[in-house]
C-alpha positions in Angstrom: 106.4 81.0 87.5 106.2 83.7 85.0 103.4 85.0 82.6 106.2 85.4 80.0 106.5 81.4 80.2 102.8 80.8 80.0 102.9 78.6 76.8 105.9 76.6 78.2 103.9 76.0 81.3 101.0 74.8 79.0 103.3 72.3 77.2 104.5 71.0 80.7 100.9 70.5 81.7 100.3 68.5 78.4 103.4 66.3 79.3 102.5 65.8 82.8 98.9 65.0 82.0 100.0 62.4 79.4 102.4 60.9 81.8 99.8 60.7 84.5 97.1 59.3 81.9 99.6 56.4 80.9 100.1 55.4 84.5 96.3 55.4 85.0 95.7 53.0 82.0 98.7 50.8 82.5 97.8 47.5 84.4 97.5 43.7 83.7 96.2 44.4 80.4 99.6 46.1 79.4 101.6 49.2 79.7 100.7 52.4 78.1 103.2 55.2 76.8 102.6 58.9 77.5 103.0 59.5 73.8 99.8 57.6 73.1 97.9 60.1 74.8 99.4 63.4 73.5 97.1 63.8 70.5 94.1 63.5 72.9 95.5 66.3 75.1 96.7 68.6 72.2 93.7 71.0 72.8 95.3 72.0 76.5 97.6 74.2 75.0 95.0 75.9 72.8 93.1 76.9 76.0 96.1 79.0 77.1 97.1 80.5 73.8 94.7 83.5 73.7 96.0 84.4 77.1 99.4 84.6 76.0 98.5 87.6 73.8 97.0 89.8 76.6 98.1 93.3 76.2 101.2 94.3 78.3 100.2 96.5 81.3 103.4 98.4 80.8 102.3 99.6 77.5 99.9 101.9 79.4 102.6 103.7 81.4 103.4 106.3 78.5 99.8 107.5 78.1 99.2 107.6 81.8 102.5 109.8 82.2 101.2 112.1 79.2 97.9 112.5 81.2 99.9 113.4 84.4 101.8 116.1 82.6 98.5 117.5 81.0 97.0 117.5 84.6 99.8 119.4 86.0 99.3 122.2 83.1 95.6 122.9 84.0 95.9 122.3 87.9 94.8 125.6 89.2 94.8 124.2 92.9 90.8 124.5 92.7 90.4 120.9 92.5 90.3 118.5 95.5 93.0 115.8 95.0 91.5 112.4 94.7 93.0 108.9 94.6 93.7 109.2 91.0 95.3 112.6 91.3 97.1 112.3 94.5 100.4 112.1 92.5 99.7 115.5 91.2 100.8 117.6 94.1 102.0 121.2 92.5 99.7 123.7 91.0 100.8 125.5 88.1 101.7 129.1 89.0 101.5 130.4 85.3 97.6 130.0 85.6 97.8 132.7 88.3 98.4 135.3 85.5 94.8 135.2 84.4 93.9 137.0 87.6 96.2 139.9 86.9 95.1 140.0 83.2 91.5 140.9 84.3 92.9 144.0 86.2 94.8 145.1 83.0 91.4 145.1 80.9 89.8 147.6 83.6 91.1 150.5 81.5 89.5 149.4 78.3 86.1 150.3 77.0 84.1 148.3 74.6 81.9 145.4 74.5 84.6 143.0 73.4 87.0 143.8 76.5 84.0 143.4 78.8 82.8 140.1 77.3 86.5 138.9 77.4 86.8 139.4 81.1 83.3 138.1 81.8 83.4 134.9 79.6 87.0 134.0 79.5 89.0 135.5 82.3 86.2 135.2 85.1 85.4 131.6 84.1 89.2 130.4 83.5 89.6 128.6 86.8 86.5 126.8 86.7 87.1 125.6 83.0 90.7 124.6 84.0 89.3 122.7 86.9 86.8 120.8 84.8 89.6 120.0 82.3 91.5 118.7 85.2 88.6 116.5 86.1 88.2 115.2 82.6 91.8 114.3 82.4 91.9 112.8 85.9 88.9 110.6 84.6 90.7 109.6 81.4 93.8 108.8 83.5 91.5 106.5 85.7 90.2 104.6 82.6 93.7 103.7 81.6 94.6 102.8 85.1 91.7 100.5 85.4 92.4 98.8 82.2 96.0 98.4 83.2 95.1 96.8 86.4 92.6 94.5 84.8 95.3 93.1 82.4 97.8 92.9 85.1 95.6 90.9 87.3 94.3 88.7 84.4 98.0 87.6 83.6 98.4 86.8 87.2 95.3 84.7 87.3 96.0 82.8 84.2 99.6 82.2 85.5 98.3 80.8 88.7 95.8 78.5 86.9 98.8 76.9 85.2 100.9 76.7 88.3 98.1 75.2 90.4 97.3 72.7 87.5 101.0 71.5 87.5 101.0 71.2 91.3 97.8 69.1 91.1 99.3 66.8 88.5 102.5 66.5 90.5 100.5 65.6 93.7 98.0 63.1 92.1 97.8 59.8 93.7 98.0 61.1 97.3 94.9 59.0 98.6 92.4 61.7 98.3 94.4 64.4 99.7 95.1 66.1 96.5 93.2 69.6 96.7 93.9 73.0 94.9 92.1 76.2 94.2 92.0 78.9 91.5 91.5 82.5 92.4 90.3 85.4 90.3 91.9 88.7 91.3 90.8 90.3 88.1 87.5 91.0 89.9 89.3 93.2 92.3 91.3 95.2 89.6 88.9 98.1 89.4 88.1 99.6 92.8 86.2 102.8 92.8 84.0 102.5 89.8 80.5 101.3 91.1 78.0 104.0 91.5 80.7 106.7 90.7 79.8 109.9 88.8 81.7 113.0 87.3 80.9 116.4 88.4 81.1 119.3 86.0 81.3 122.6 88.0 79.4 125.7 86.8 81.3 128.2 88.9 83.7 128.5 91.7 86.0 125.7 92.6 85.5 122.3 91.3 85.1 119.2 93.2 85.2 116.2 91.0 84.2 112.8 91.9 86.6 110.5 89.8 84.8 107.6 88.5 87.5 104.9 87.9 90.5 103.7 89.7 92.7 100.6 90.4 92.2 99.1 93.8 95.4 98.1 95.7 94.2 95.5 97.7 93.6 91.8 96.6 92.0 90.9 99.7 88.7 92.7 98.7 85.2 91.2 98.4 85.8 91.2 94.5 88.2 88.3 94.6 86.5 85.0 93.8 88.0 81.3 94.0 87.0 77.9 93.1 88.3 74.8 95.2 88.8 71.5 93.5 90.1 68.0 94.6 90.9 64.6 93.1 93.7 62.5 91.5 92.6 61.6 88.0 93.7 63.5 85.0 90.2 64.0 84.0 89.4 65.7 87.3 92.4 67.8 87.0 91.9 69.0 83.5 88.2 69.6 83.8 88.8 71.8 86.7 91.5 73.7 84.8 89.3 74.1 81.9 86.4 75.3 84.1 88.8 77.8 85.8 90.0 79.1 82.5 86.4 79.6 81.0 85.5 81.3 84.6 88.6 83.6 84.2 87.2 84.6 80.4 84.0 85.4 81.8 85.2 87.5 84.6 87.5 89.6 82.3 84.5 90.2 80.1 82.5 91.2 83.0 84.9 93.7 84.4 85.6 95.2 81.0 81.9 95.6 79.8 80.0 96.0 83.1 82.7 97.8 85.1 84.7 99.8 82.6 82.9 100.0 79.4 79.4 101.0 80.5 80.9 103.6 82.9 83.1 105.1 80.3 80.0 105.5 77.9 78.1 107.4 80.7 81.2 109.6 81.3 81.5 110.5 77.6 77.8 111.4 77.7 78.5 113.8 80.6 81.5 115.4 78.8 79.9 115.7 75.4 76.8 117.4 77.0 79.0 119.8 79.0 81.5 121.1 76.5 80.7 124.6 77.3 82.1 124.1 80.7 85.2 122.6 79.5 86.3 124.7 76.5 86.0 128.6 76.4 83.8 129.8 73.7 85.6 131.3 70.5 85.6 135.1 71.0 83.3 137.1 68.8 86.3 139.3 68.1 87.9 136.7 66.2 85.4 137.1 63.4 85.2 140.8 63.2 86.5 143.0 60.5 89.0 145.6 61.3 86.7 148.5 61.3 84.4 146.9 63.7 87.1 145.5 65.8 88.4 149.1 67.0 84.8 150.4 67.6 82.8 150.3 70.6 81.3 146.9 69.7 84.6 145.3 69.5 87.8 146.1 71.5 86.8 149.9 72.0 89.7 152.2 73.2 91.7 152.8 76.4 89.9 155.1 78.9 
């Protein structure tokens, strides 16, 4: 089955449920037709409709690719590769030029030249590493959200599939059993207890906070099992599974992603000076002071 055909699956469930209900109600008192029960089952399709509008996971790819390219630009090689950044394997050689720039300034006197070297050139590698950490974290947020929607789509599709199977197998003398799994709970992997480290000097070693788990067999996968042959039993289990999936999606998004992202935003907002170089005082000087000792000074 395919998520793209979810609403068709919902229609099929309604038709099969009406057919089974007609068989259940028919007997010596008369024969019932499936059409008689269609109005009573109309709400079944409405249970699936919100899920048909889940975000497309592929829509995250351009943003993730954009962050990958940005990470390449600020990758000085000072940062330990993490699960989220392991696909960024090349350091940017253009950033090495900052080291030689410091040597060129040795022949200059003046407070401005010395401040530029101390506050910009010398801290460049650390600031770039912190920017890499921030970008890597942003990328992880997108990957986690992407994984969540991917698994949510798969879970709702499986609910429809297993419900159809249960309807087809009804009447098997108590042998009709089925289960609903919730892989959405395992979509976000390395988020619990994670933090982000902003370096104050030297090489950075970020602990990236959010990532997508590759395995569906983790402890985060939950499932429910049901059995029975009546329409009411099958429909009630389906409805409960849909409600459980809705709750699990909300838990993943609010408790595992949103709360952690808010904490990360607080860390980044509180450490702006470690992420962006300060605006040089030279930028606000008039020409007279700029060429004096309090500014750029002169060549030795």
